[in-house]
N, C-alpha and C positions, 0 to 999 in steps of 0.2 A: 809355361816354367812350373816350376815345380816350389812349393815352400822353401825346400831345405835354400835353394838358389837366393829364395828372398834374406833368408837368414843369416847366408855368407855374405850379402850386400850388406847388413844391417852390421854384422862382425866388423866387415870393412869400414865400416864409416865409425863405428866406435875405436878403433885404433887408431885411425887417422885421426881422430881428436884428440885422443890422449897424447899421441904424439907429439902433435901442434902444440899443445897446453905443454906437457915435458920442455920441448923445447924451448918455448918462450917464457917458461917458469926460473928453470935449472941451467940452460945453456946447453944440454946434451941430451940423449938421448939414447939409451942402446950403447952408452959406450961411446957413443960417435958426439965430438965436439959441434957446437953453433956453425960455425966456419965453412965443416962441409957440408952443412944441410941447406936447401934451399926454401924458407918459409914462402915465399912468394910463389915459388910451385907448388906447393905442399897446401897452402889457402885454395890454389887454383884445381888441385884435385880433388881436394874434400869438398868446394863446393858442386863438381862435377858427380861426384858420387852421391851426395847430399839430393842432387836435385832427380837423379835416376830411381832413388830410394823414394822421395816422394810420387814420382809418377807413377813408379809399381804400385805401391801403397794407394792411388788415388784409382789407378784405372783397374786394382786389382789383380792380385799373381797369377791368377788363373787364366787372365785374358793378356796379360803383360807377355810380348814375343821379346826376348833377348838374342840377339845377332852373337856368333861365335865369335867374333871379332869384339866386341863388348867384353865377352865372359873373359878371354885371354886378357886384353888389355885391365880387367878388373882383377884377375891373378897376377897380372904382373906389380897392380899396386899394392896387393896384399903383400906380396913378397916384400917391396919397398918401405912400408909403413908399418908392419909388424911388432907388434911392443913385445918385447923379451920378457916375461915376466919373473925370470930368475934373477934379471938384472931391477926389474922395479915390483917389488911385490905386495907395493902398496894397494895394486889394480886386481880388480876381480874381473873377469870377462864376462860379458853379458852371457843370460841362460838363453840358448836356443830352443826353440820347440821342438819337440821331435815328432812327428808322424808317422806312424808303422802302416802301410797299407798300400 
């Protein structure tokens, strides 16, 4: 696995954390009211991505093998839980390392 994949998973984890906190504190996120958001499912997805990220950190990103199905699932989760920074300017996304080479 490449470092950018690990960083994308960390970015997803950050977005999910902010998404869940925003819904719990204010009752809406990205203009979507709370009644249309399933917090139980969001917590379940957050636990899954958190466990995946911890496994990658434990094994090491160079030795970790991620399947195509997992990557597609993570991309779908990213589309669902992405924080709109125009709507929520108080958040600054995490800094992602970039290694050229």
